[in-house]
N, C-alpha and C positions, 0 to 999 in steps of 0.2 A: 381606577384600576392601578395595580401595582406593576411597575416596570421591572424587568429582570436586572439582576446585579450587574454593575459595570465592572470593567477590568480593574478599576481602582480598588474594588472591594477585596481584591486578592493581594494587594501590595502592603508594604509596611507603612507606618505613619511618617509624615513629613514634619520633622521637629521645627522647621522654620515657620510652618503654618499654624502651630499651636499658640494660643494666647497665654501660655504659661511656660515656665522653664521645665522641660521634662527631666526627671531623674531616672536613672537606671534602677532596676530591681535591687542591685547590690548597694547603691547609694541609699535607697529607701530602707533596706534591711539594716543598714548601719545606724539608722536614726531610732530614737526612742518613739514610743507611741504618739506622744504629742507632736513630734517632728513629722511623723508620717501623716498624721491628721492635718497638720498645717500644709504639708506639701500636696495633699490630695484635695484640699479645699478649692483651689482654682480649677482643678480637673472637674470637680462636681459642677462648678459654675459654668464651665464650658459645655457641659451636657444639658444642664437644666436652665440656663439663663434665658431671659426673654430676648427674642430676636436672634438667637443663635441658629444659623443655617444647618441644613442636613450635612453639607460637606465638612463643616467644622466638627459637628458631632461625630461623624464617621471617622474623621482623623483622630479625634480624641479617644474614641473607642479602640482604634487600632493601637494607640499608645497604651491604653489600659490592658489590652491583650498582651502587649509586649512585656509588661511587668507582672502580669498574672501567672506567668510560668513559675514564679516563686510562690510557694504555698502560703507564706505569711502575707504576701502582697495580695494574693487571690482572696484570702480571708478578709483582709482590710477593705478591699474593693467591694466584695459582695455583701459583707455584713454592715457596711457603712452607708453613707448617703449615696454613693455612686450606684450601689446595687439597687436601692430603692428608686433612684432616678431612672436607671436602665429599665426596670420593670414597668414604670409609668410610661416611659417613652415608647416601649414596645407596643403598648395598647394603641398609641396614636400615630406611629410611624407609617407613612405612606410609601416611602422609598424602600425598594427591595434591598438596596445596598445597606441602608441604615438598619433595617430589620435583621439582616444577616449579621451585621456587627454586634447588635444588641444580643441576639441569640447566642452568638459565639462567646460573648463575655459571660452571659448568665448560665450557660450550660457547658462548662469546660469539660 
């Protein structure tokens, strides 16, 4: 069964709990395509890596939401590895909080 979303589902991401250095949308926008791709690689690993827990994935998705308010970043997220990972994770996510985060990222 799927549990209801927790209160954490409505909060912003915790940068200290991320296994990568979070960049703001403005910082990413200032990078060239290769720089953006390099910066988003660890983000993708945090979503699709073996042994990554639901809490880390949810926090990473909250970070993705925070940068997806920028059109260029939303495109980079959804059309790259992160979009594909999010779609795959949605099929198997049992946590309502995680499903909410995935849907929010995939359906802006």
